[in-house]
C-alpha positions as CSV (number, residue, x, y, z in Angstrom):
1,M,80.1,139.4,146.0
2,G,79.8,142.9,144.4
3,L,80.9,146.1,146.1
4,T,78.5,148.1,148.3
5,G,77.4,151.5,147.4
6,L,79.6,153.1,150.0
7,E,82.7,151.2,148.8
8,I,82.0,152.5,145.2
9,F,81.3,156.0,146.5
10,K,84.8,156.2,148.0
11,Q,86.3,155.8,144.5
12,L,84.2,158.4,142.9
13,P,85.2,162.1,142.4
14,K,82.4,163.3,144.8
15,T,81.6,166.4,142.6
16,N,77.8,165.9,142.6
17,C,78.0,167.3,139.0
18,K,74.9,165.3,137.9
19,D,76.6,164.5,134.5
20,C,75.9,160.8,135.2
21,G,72.2,161.5,135.3
22,H,72.0,161.1,139.1
23,P,71.5,163.9,141.6
24,T,74.6,163.0,143.7
25,C,77.7,160.8,143.5
26,L,76.3,158.7,146.4
27,A,73.0,158.1,144.5
28,F,75.1,157.1,141.5
29,A,77.2,154.7,143.6
30,M,74.0,153.1,145.0
31,A,72.7,152.7,141.5
32,M,76.0,151.0,140.5
33,A,75.8,148.7,143.4
34,A,72.3,147.7,142.4
35,G,73.4,147.0,138.9
36,K,71.3,149.9,137.5
37,A,74.2,152.1,136.4
38,G,77.6,151.6,134.8
39,L,80.9,153.3,135.6
40,D,81.1,154.6,132.0
41,Q,78.3,157.0,132.9
42,C,80.7,159.1,135.0
43,P,82.9,161.3,132.8
44,H,85.1,162.5,135.7
45,V,86.2,159.2,137.3
46,S,90.0,158.7,137.5
47,E,91.8,156.0,135.7
48,A,92.9,154.5,139.0
49,A,89.2,154.3,140.1
50,K,88.2,152.8,136.8
51,E,90.8,150.0,137.2
52,A,89.8,149.4,140.8
53,L,86.1,149.5,140.3
54,G,86.1,147.8,137.0
55,A,87.7,144.7,138.3
56,A,85.8,144.7,141.6
57,S,82.4,145.5,140.3
58,A,82.6,142.9,137.4
59,P,80.3,139.9,137.8
60,P,82.0,137.0,139.6
61,V,81.5,134.8,136.5
62,A,83.0,136.3,133.4
63,L,81.0,136.9,130.2
64,V,81.8,134.5,127.4
65,K,80.4,134.5,123.8
66,I,80.4,131.5,121.4
67,G,79.7,131.8,117.7
68,T,78.6,134.8,115.6
69,G,75.4,136.3,114.3
70,E,71.9,135.8,115.6
71,K,72.6,132.3,117.1
72,E,75.6,133.6,119.1
73,L,75.5,132.0,122.6
74,T,76.2,134.2,125.6
75,L,77.2,132.7,129.0
76,G,78.3,134.0,132.3
77,N,77.8,137.2,134.2
78,E,76.3,135.1,137.0
79,T,76.1,136.8,140.5
80,V,74.2,134.4,142.8
81,L,74.2,130.9,144.1
82,F,70.5,130.6,144.4
83,R,68.0,131.9,141.8
84,H,65.6,133.5,144.3
85,D,68.5,135.7,145.6
86,K,68.2,137.6,142.3
87,R,68.1,135.6,139.1
88,F,70.3,133.5,136.8
89,E,71.4,135.6,133.9
90,H,72.1,133.4,130.9
91,P,70.4,130.1,130.3
92,A,72.5,127.0,130.0
93,G,73.4,126.1,126.4
94,I,72.3,122.7,125.2
95,A,74.7,121.0,122.7
96,I,74.1,117.9,120.7
97,T,77.1,115.8,119.5
98,V,77.9,114.8,115.9
99,S,80.6,112.2,115.4
100,D,83.2,112.7,112.6
101,T,83.1,108.9,112.0
102,A,79.6,109.3,110.4
103,S,79.2,109.6,106.6
104,E,78.4,112.9,104.9
105,D,74.8,111.9,104.6
106,E,74.6,110.9,108.2
107,I,76.2,114.1,109.4
108,T,73.8,116.2,107.2
109,A,70.8,114.3,108.5
110,R,72.0,114.6,112.1
111,V,72.5,118.3,111.9
112,S,69.1,118.7,110.2
113,Q,67.6,116.8,113.1
114,I,69.3,119.2,115.6
115,N,68.0,122.2,113.6
116,K,64.4,121.0,114.1
117,L,64.7,120.8,117.9
118,I,62.5,123.9,118.3
119,F,59.7,124.0,120.8
120,D,56.8,126.4,121.6
121,R,56.4,127.0,125.3
122,V,54.0,129.6,126.6
123,G,54.1,131.4,123.3
124,Q,57.9,131.5,123.1
125,L,60.2,129.5,120.8
126,H,63.0,127.6,122.5
127,N,65.7,125.5,121.0
128,V,69.1,123.9,121.5
129,N,72.1,126.1,121.1
130,L,75.2,124.3,119.9
131,V,76.4,121.5,117.6
132,A,79.4,119.6,119.1
133,I,81.7,117.9,116.6
134,T,83.6,115.0,118.2
135,N,86.9,113.8,116.9
136,D,86.1,110.1,117.4
137,S,88.0,109.0,114.3
138,G,91.3,110.5,115.6
139,D,91.8,111.7,112.0
140,A,92.4,115.4,111.5
141,G,91.1,115.4,108.0
142,K,87.8,113.7,108.9
143,F,87.4,116.0,111.9
144,A,87.9,119.2,109.7
145,A,85.5,117.8,107.0
146,A,82.8,117.0,109.6
147,A,83.1,120.5,111.1
148,K,82.9,122.2,107.7
149,L,79.9,120.1,106.7
150,A,78.1,120.8,109.9
151,S,78.9,124.5,109.7
152,E,77.4,124.6,106.2
153,N,74.2,123.1,107.4
154,T,73.4,125.0,110.6
155,D,73.5,128.5,112.0
156,Y,74.2,127.2,115.5
157,P,77.7,127.8,116.9
158,L,80.0,124.8,116.9
159,I,82.0,123.0,119.7
160,L,85.1,121.4,118.3
161,I,85.9,118.5,120.7
162,T,89.5,117.2,120.4
163,E,92.6,117.3,122.4
164,D,94.7,116.9,119.3
165,T,96.2,120.3,118.5
166,A,96.9,119.4,114.9
167,A,93.3,118.3,114.4
168,M,92.0,121.4,116.1
169,E,94.1,123.6,113.8
170,K,92.9,121.9,110.7
171,A,89.3,122.2,111.7
172,L,89.8,125.9,112.6
173,E,91.1,126.5,109.1
174,A,87.7,125.4,107.8
175,V,85.4,127.0,110.4
176,G,87.5,129.3,112.6
177,G,85.8,132.5,111.3
178,K,82.6,131.4,113.1
179,K,84.3,131.5,116.5
180,P,83.6,128.0,117.6
181,L,84.3,126.8,121.1
182,L,87.6,124.9,121.3
183,C,87.4,121.9,123.6
184,G,89.9,121.7,124.7
185,A,93.1,122.6,126.6
186,T,94.7,120.1,129.0
187,A,97.9,120.1,131.0
188,S,99.7,118.5,128.1
189,N,98.5,120.7,125.2
190,Y,97.4,124.0,126.7
191,E,100.1,126.1,125.1
192,G,99.2,125.0,121.6
193,M,95.4,125.2,122.2
194,T,95.7,128.7,123.8
195,A,97.7,129.9,120.8
196,L,95.0,128.7,118.4
197,A,92.2,130.2,120.6
198,K,94.1,133.6,120.5
199,K,94.7,133.4,116.8
200,Y,91.0,132.8,116.0
201,E,89.7,134.9,118.9
202,A,87.7,131.9,120.0
203,P,86.6,130.7,123.5
204,L,88.5,127.8,124.9
205,V,87.5,125.0,127.2
206,V,90.1,124.3,130.0
207,K,90.0,120.8,131.4
208,G,91.6,119.6,134.5
209,A,91.9,116.1,136.1
210,D,90.4,117.7,139.2
211,L,89.6,121.1,140.6
212,N,93.2,121.7,141.9
213,E,94.7,121.0,138.4
214,L,91.9,123.0,136.8
215,A,92.7,126.1,138.9
216,E,96.4,125.8,138.1
217,L,95.8,125.3,134.4
218,V,93.4,128.3,134.2
219,E,96.1,130.5,135.7
220,K,98.6,129.3,133.1
221,V,96.2,129.9,130.2
222,T,95.3,133.4,131.4
223,A,99.0,134.2,131.9
224,L,99.3,133.5,128.2
225,G,96.8,136.3,127.5
226,H,93.6,134.5,126.8
227,K,90.5,134.9,129.1
228,Q,87.6,133.7,127.1
229,L,87.4,130.4,128.9
230,I,84.9,127.7,129.8
231,L,85.8,125.3,132.6
232,D,85.7,121.5,132.6
233,S,86.5,119.8,135.9
234,G,87.1,116.5,134.2
235,A,84.4,114.7,136.2
236,R,81.9,112.6,134.3
237,E,80.0,110.7,137.1
238,V,76.9,112.7,138.0
239,H,77.6,112.9,141.8
240,K,81.2,114.2,141.1
241,V,80.0,116.6,138.5
242,L,77.4,118.0,140.9
243,A,80.0,118.5,143.6
244,D,82.5,120.2,141.2
245,Q,79.9,122.5,139.7
246,T,78.7,123.6,143.1
247,Q,82.3,124.2,144.4
248,I,83.2,126.1,141.2
249,R,80.2,128.5,141.6
250,R,80.8,129.0,145.3
251,Q,84.5,129.8,144.8
252,A,83.6,132.1,141.9
253,L,81.3,134.1,144.1
254,K,84.0,134.4,146.7
255,R,86.1,136.0,143.9
256,F,88.5,133.1,143.4
257,R,89.4,134.2,139.9
258,P,90.5,130.9,138.4
259,F,87.0,129.6,138.8
260,G,85.3,132.9,137.6
261,Y,84.2,131.4,134.2
262,P,81.2,129.4,132.9
263,T,81.4,125.6,132.9
264,I,80.7,122.8,130.5
265,T,79.4,119.3,131.4
266,F,79.0,116.1,129.5
267,V,76.2,113.6,129.8
268,T,77.7,110.1,129.2
269,N,75.0,107.7,130.6
270,D,73.9,105.2,128.0
271,D,70.4,104.9,129.6
272,P,68.3,107.6,127.9
273,V,66.1,108.2,130.9
274,Q,69.0,108.5,133.3
275,A,70.9,110.7,130.7
276,V,68.0,113.2,130.8
277,A,67.9,113.1,134.6
278,D,71.7,113.7,134.7
279,A,71.4,116.6,132.2
280,A,68.6,118.1,134.4
281,V,70.9,118.0,137.4
282,Y,73.6,119.9,135.5
283,I,71.1,122.5,134.2
284,C,69.9,123.1,137.8
285,K,73.4,123.3,139.2
286,Y,75.2,125.9,137.3
287,A,76.4,124.3,134.0
288,G,77.0,126.9,131.3
289,I,76.8,124.2,128.6
290,V,75.4,120.7,128.7
291,V,76.6,118.3,126.0
292,L,74.2,115.5,125.1
293,Q,74.4,112.5,122.7
294,T,70.7,112.4,122.0
295,A,68.7,114.4,119.5
296,D,65.4,112.8,120.3
297,P,62.7,115.5,120.8
298,A,61.2,113.4,123.7
299,D,64.5,113.8,125.5
300,I,65.2,117.4,124.7
301,L,61.7,118.9,125.4
302,P,61.8,118.2,129.2
303,L,65.2,119.8,129.4
304,I,64.1,122.8,127.4
305,T,61.1,123.2,129.8
306,L,63.3,122.8,132.9
307,R,65.7,125.3,131.6
308,L,62.9,127.8,130.9
309,N,61.7,127.4,134.5
310,I,65.1,127.7,136.1
311,Y,66.2,130.7,134.1
312,T,62.9,132.6,134.3
313,D,63.4,135.8,136.3
314,P,61.5,135.0,139.5
315,Q,60.8,138.8,139.9
316,K,59.4,139.1,136.3
317,P,56.5,136.9,135.3
318,I,56.3,135.6,131.7
319,A,53.7,137.7,129.9
320,V,52.0,137.6,126.5
321,E,51.3,140.7,124.5
322,S,48.2,142.6,125.6
323,K,45.9,142.5,122.6
324,I,42.9,140.6,121.1
325,Y,43.5,136.9,120.5
326,E,41.3,134.9,118.2
327,I,40.6,131.3,119.1
328,G,39.2,129.3,116.2
329,N,37.6,131.4,113.5
330,P,35.3,133.7,115.5
331,G,32.6,135.7,113.8
332,P,30.4,138.6,114.9
333,D,28.4,136.5,117.3
334,A,31.5,135.0,119.1
335,P,31.9,135.4,122.9
336,V,34.4,137.9,124.2
337,Y,36.5,136.8,127.2
338,V,38.6,139.0,129.4
339,T,41.7,137.8,131.3
340,T,45.2,139.0,132.2
341,N,48.4,138.8,130.1
342,F,50.1,136.4,132.5
343,S,51.2,133.6,130.1
344,L,50.0,130.7,132.2
345,T,46.6,132.3,132.7
346,Y,46.2,133.2,129.1
347,F,47.2,129.7,127.8
348,C,44.9,128.0,130.3
349,V,41.9,130.2,129.1
350,A,42.9,129.8,125.4
351,G,43.0,126.0,125.8
352,D,39.7,125.8,127.5
353,V,38.0,128.2,125.0
354,E,39.4,125.9,122.2
355,A,38.0,122.9,124.1
356,S,34.6,124.4,124.1
357,R,34.5,124.2,120.3
358,V,33.0,127.7,120.3
359,P,35.3,130.2,118.5
360,G,35.9,133.3,120.6
361,Y,37.9,136.4,121.3
362,I,40.2,136.8,124.3
363,L,41.2,140.2,125.5
364,A,44.5,139.9,127.5
365,V,44.6,143.0,129.7
366,D,48.1,144.3,130.6
367,T,48.7,143.5,134.3
368,D,52.5,143.4,134.1
369,G,52.2,139.7,133.6
370,I,50.4,138.7,136.9
371,S,47.4,136.5,137.3
372,V,43.7,137.5,137.7
373,L,43.4,137.6,141.5
374,T,46.9,138.9,142.0
375,G,46.3,141.6,139.4
376,W,42.9,142.6,141.1
377,A,44.5,142.7,144.5
378,A,47.4,144.9,143.2
379,G,45.0,147.3,141.4
380,K,46.3,146.2,138.0
381,F,43.2,144.3,136.8
382,T,40.4,146.9,137.3
383,A,37.1,147.9,135.8
384,E,38.8,151.0,134.4
385,K,41.6,149.0,132.6
386,I,39.1,146.5,131.2
387,A,36.8,149.3,130.0
388,E,39.7,151.0,128.4
389,M,40.7,147.9,126.5
390,L,37.1,147.2,125.3
391,K,37.1,150.8,123.9
392,E,40.6,150.9,122.4
393,S,41.3,147.4,121.3
394,G,38.8,147.4,118.4
395,I,36.8,144.5,119.7
396,A,33.6,146.5,119.2
397,E,34.1,146.4,115.5
398,K,34.6,142.7,115.4
399,V,31.4,141.6,117.2
400,S,27.8,142.6,116.7
401,H,26.8,142.2,120.4
402,R,28.0,144.0,123.5
403,K,28.5,141.2,125.9
404,V,31.8,140.5,127.7
405,I,32.7,137.5,130.0
406,I,34.9,138.3,133.0
407,P,36.5,135.7,135.4
408,G,34.3,134.6,138.2
409,G,37.0,135.4,140.7
410,V,36.6,139.1,140.1
411,A,32.7,139.2,139.9
412,V,33.0,142.3,142.1
413,L,34.1,144.3,139.0
414,S,30.9,143.5,137.0
415,G,28.8,146.5,138.1
416,K,31.4,149.2,137.7
417,L,32.6,147.7,134.4
418,Q,29.1,147.6,133.0
419,E,28.7,151.3,134.0
420,L,32.0,152.4,132.5
421,S,31.9,150.4,129.3
422,G,28.2,150.2,128.4
423,W,28.7,146.4,127.7
424,E,26.6,143.7,129.4
425,V,29.0,141.9,131.8
426,L,28.6,138.2,132.3
427,V,30.4,136.7,135.3
428,G,32.1,133.6,134.0
429,P,33.3,130.6,136.0
430,R,36.1,130.9,138.6
431,E,38.1,128.3,136.8
432,S,38.5,128.4,133.0
433,A,38.0,124.6,132.8
434,A,34.3,125.3,133.3
435,I,34.1,127.5,130.2
436,P,32.5,124.8,127.9
437,S,29.7,124.2,130.4
438,F,29.3,127.9,131.1
439,L,28.7,128.6,127.4
440,K,26.0,125.9,127.1
441,L,24.1,127.4,130.0
442,R,24.7,131.2,129.6
443,W,25.8,132.1,126.2
444,N,23.2,133.2,123.6
445,V,23.2,136.2,121.3
């Protein structure tokens, strides 16, 4: 794992000059160990210390980038085996295959289908990440033409899948400027593939027959001067892939450098249900990229949702923007609801307000993304904060009444809120699902 603060401190100049922005060198070392400071902040550190600390403090899994522009995919920088220990840094990339045996119209349609795999989850847009061109034809010309056509019809980075060095070179002549992922280098072709990866400054998949061969092959490739690598253990059966992925991550965290790179996995099961289940296993267990043959939204959506759950920082709840939200087309007589900006809470309330068929306004109070009762217990969902939002959000200009509905779980806030805000406070139901019946009984302006 990473160095401790004391181990880092031993390499620092110990001048306590404060040029790094910290009061002492020890404080700076502790911040570095916690990942809150970088060595470049110290202007007096020696070259020897830079070399020692730079290598030792680098994340166990190297950072690798695929593609260019806004859709560039970043992988690696992982530091833990279990998400709850800290967090997983970069979500697994989902790649969809396109065969070079398809016609031009079929390739264009397939890529268009991939481009449309965009899903709205808790107010955020999520999508697949890569288009994988497979050299199923065995023809270098067809492979290059398919890569070029796909590149012209998508902004997603490409994976070029062929072990034929000549075919890879021809495809790179067409799309090499977009830094695709080359897949890949094997024991029989690694010298040629590495040369191409270096020439185009592109990341390279290194594939072994097993973990031992993979480790040896990685050392050979890095000795040739290329370190933007993705690892493929060669396994395709789900139980073997799972074992290899786990072993690679464990050894990477122990600083076994040949395994200190992101990984790629391939879903090969013909059963669509089992294929999604296999992909889910790979997403949960450390795959940097999962390559799928399906572009069916029904297959991709559960994987996108799973990935969102796995790669959400457990220490940082998903939050929506703290502002006024309009549900339906509310007018001056519409009810005003107050809730927190925790995404799940907000979307539950919004869905139930919509189900009531009574347009309304929702004020999402900033609680750092935590729920109603948690926010109240933590002093972040208070009468003062709600009153401040009623005053500063502009909701008073949108409605002709002065009635606000608060969650039933925090009824204790009603008296103080009414006193601070001057609004009549209605205590709503404890669960938002009861909003429709609550409006029928209690809402009238």
